[in-house]
N, C-alpha and C positions, 0 to 999 in steps of 0.2 A: 326559701324560708315553704310550708308546707304547711296543712293545719295538720292540729293534732285530732287523731282520731276520735270519737265521742263529744267529741265540742260543739256546742250551738256558737257558730258564729252569726248569725242573723241580727244581732245588734249593733256589730260592728259596721258604722259608717265607712263605708269605701268610695273612693273616689279616683279617678283615673292622675298620673302623677305624670306630670307633663316634664319631659328632657328641660335641662335649664338652658336659658337665653344666651348667647356669647355676651360677654363684656359689649358694651361700644367701648367703638376705636377711641384711642388719643391723637387727636389733633390740636396745633397748634398756630399762632401767626406772631409774626413777630413786627412789632411799631417800630420805624423809624424815628428819631428822636432828633431837633433840626433846632439849631439859636442863629438864626440870619442865616438863611440858608447852608450853614456850616452842619457836618452830622457829630451829633453830641453826643449821642448811646445810643441803643437799644431795649426794649422790654417784650418777650418774650409773654404773650397772653394764652390760653387755650382759647382754642376755635370759636367757644360759643360766647368768650369774654364782653361785655357791654362793655368795655373799655377798648376792644382792641377793633384796628381801621376796618372798615369796608371794605369789600372786593378783595382784597389780597389774599395770594397764593395759601391752599392749606400746605402744611409743614408735617410732616412723619419726626419719632422721636428723635433718629439723629441729627436729622436739620434742625432741627431745637437745640439741642444739647449743644450743637454746634455754633451756634447762633450765642448762646450763653457764653462761651467760651471767649467771645470775643472783648477787648477792652469798652470799659464800660457800660456792657449788656448786665438787664435784671433780668429776676421772672417777676412777673407780677405779683403782686400780692391782693389783688384784688376779685382775682379768680385761684384755682387748682392750680393751678403753674409752677407756683413757688415750694408746694407743697409735692406737688408729684414731681417735679422735676430735681427736686433739693435729693431726692433718694438715689440718681445717680452722679450727682454734683458731687465729688470726695475731694477732685483739690483742682489749682485750672492750670494743667497742662491741658495742651493742646488736642483734641480725639484727631483719630486721624481719617474721619469723611471730613468731606470740603461741601460747602456753604456757601452760595453765593443769589 
C-alpha cells in the first residue's frame, strides 16, 4: 500500500504490527489405569490437564494417537484431548507408528 497524493494522514493512528506468534505446541500424557494390579485401560490427556499423571513423559501427536488405538483407550473429556484428537481418529485401524 502507498499513500494517496494530497491526502492528510496525520489523524490516522499508527502502531507497529508484530509478526504472529506460532501457536503453542500440542503435547500429551497417557494415564495407565489398573485394577488390582491389572491394566484395564489408558486415558490420553493434554499435557497440562489437571487429571494427567505427574512426571510422565511428554508424547507427540503420533504417540498419542497410537495410544488411543489400543483396546480400552479413550481421550480425556476434562481437557482438550477428546476434541483435539477426535479430528484425527476416523476409524479403529491401527496406525503405522509404534508407541510403547
